[in-house]
Structure formats: structure tokens, C-alpha cells
Steps between C-alpha positions, in 0.01 A plus 500: 500500500430526872227721645757728660685535168185641340422736786604863478800594705495797737707765659408482868599833649509625854315830557667712774851586408470352148201668332423769760726686741517315832386735769504237773149361546314700237144531626399835349430527122638853507846352566502292187771595253609288213872440466633684202490278186295224663182540289699512176696195603181306575358606159813365328461171689139483392606556134735204542191288573530456873213504745566762771418404856566693823590282797537689823547431871296742703605419854371838623155337500614213717685738727187713546653807336231530237194313381414291194288792386797737530699257289222485237483876475880517437478212249218685316719814482792295364264354239365845414850639444604203289180527299577869437830374343302257280549185709268259676665221700376145449468444873601614843554269796579601858582326823371672816699283738776629721829324546517172693233297330520129434752464209294213362171696467582867499426710189785729602791524255726316442225238518378393156134512611405839342686414179336161467160652572554765234619242251192287564257798488648653185611187318869586517821298501728555796793325325672736264348805664686789660484603868597860553528692829716704732536232774650153510160370601363632167741310283589190707191316378623504140721200554222291653257588220747460213533867408751780507534735798592863438578725797466874434706752695202733557325482839694260721699352216834666561504356855380159390713438187800361689297211637339375180583164356734468200215404275313829561575800280542846645410818307437868586122520456193358324607666173832318515317176588287540185817553295653187656189291440496614136862391457444170673195432280689579185793280607268211565317546168163557663 
């Protein structure tokens, strides 16, 4: 058995537009609102045995629209609201870079850098994991890392769904993604 085969698989989820409402550069914790059904969906995924990891581009930092501290306050509020629903995420990773970085070194999605860092930090397998988000950049990495991409129609998803690759699944929201993952897991005998 390989090391990656023994490692726990994960659901790597985007934050804005997938778990919380996307209010375009959320820098104020008072603007945090969970998308209906998202905490329950994450709890179901946890019960299926997945690690739960937030992976989020935060280009507003790189663009000078808000600070890392602003981001941290919003992230703490997201964590507080999820904890109130009985859920603690396994990890949260963010990229502060704006668009236009070096594609070979940027942490900005669809780069695999944040996912590989999370996998190394948390002892997770990227192969066989799920990559869920409302933008093509959230799910495109699935193919490179050997997982399954699931685009949700919340946030930017309705505008993005027509450009996703044929291997990516498209569902209405995180609750529907959890349903799909459950079906795919049962089908594969996992």
C-alpha cells in the first residue's frame, strides 16, 4: 500500500461563493453569511470520513483592498459560525496574491500549491479527494491532483458552469455536492 493510499482524503472547498455568500471582497466580519445548507453539508462530508479544508484566493489583499488582518477577522467569523453549527474545519489556506503572478510559483488557484501544502501539513491524499467551488479555478486543479472537481452554482457558479471541463461535475450548491460525493463513494465501494 502506498503512502498516499493510507492518507485520509479530503474535500477541498472554496470559501466565498461556496461556504459563505460572496459579497465581492469580504473584509468585514459583519458581512459574513453562511450559504443555506452549507454547514449541514460539511457535517455530512465529515461523517463520510473526509478531512475538510478551505482553500481560498484572497486577491483583495494583493490589490490593496483589505489587509491580512482583515482577512483573518473574516476567517475567524466564518470559523465561529461553523463552530456554532458543530463543525471545525481541518485547515484553512489562503493566497493573498492578486492576478498576474508567475504561474510556476503562485499560490493562486488554479495552482496546486495551496492544496499540496495543505496535504503535506495535514497528512492528506490529494488523489481521490474532491475539489469544490463556484469558479473554474476552484475545480480545475482536480485533474492535475487526481481528484474530482465539483462546481457549485452558488456564487459565480452559474456564470462559470459553461466553461468547465467535461470531467468536472456541476451541482446546485454544497448540499448537492455532498449528495453527489456520497453517491460517488457508494458507487466506488469506498
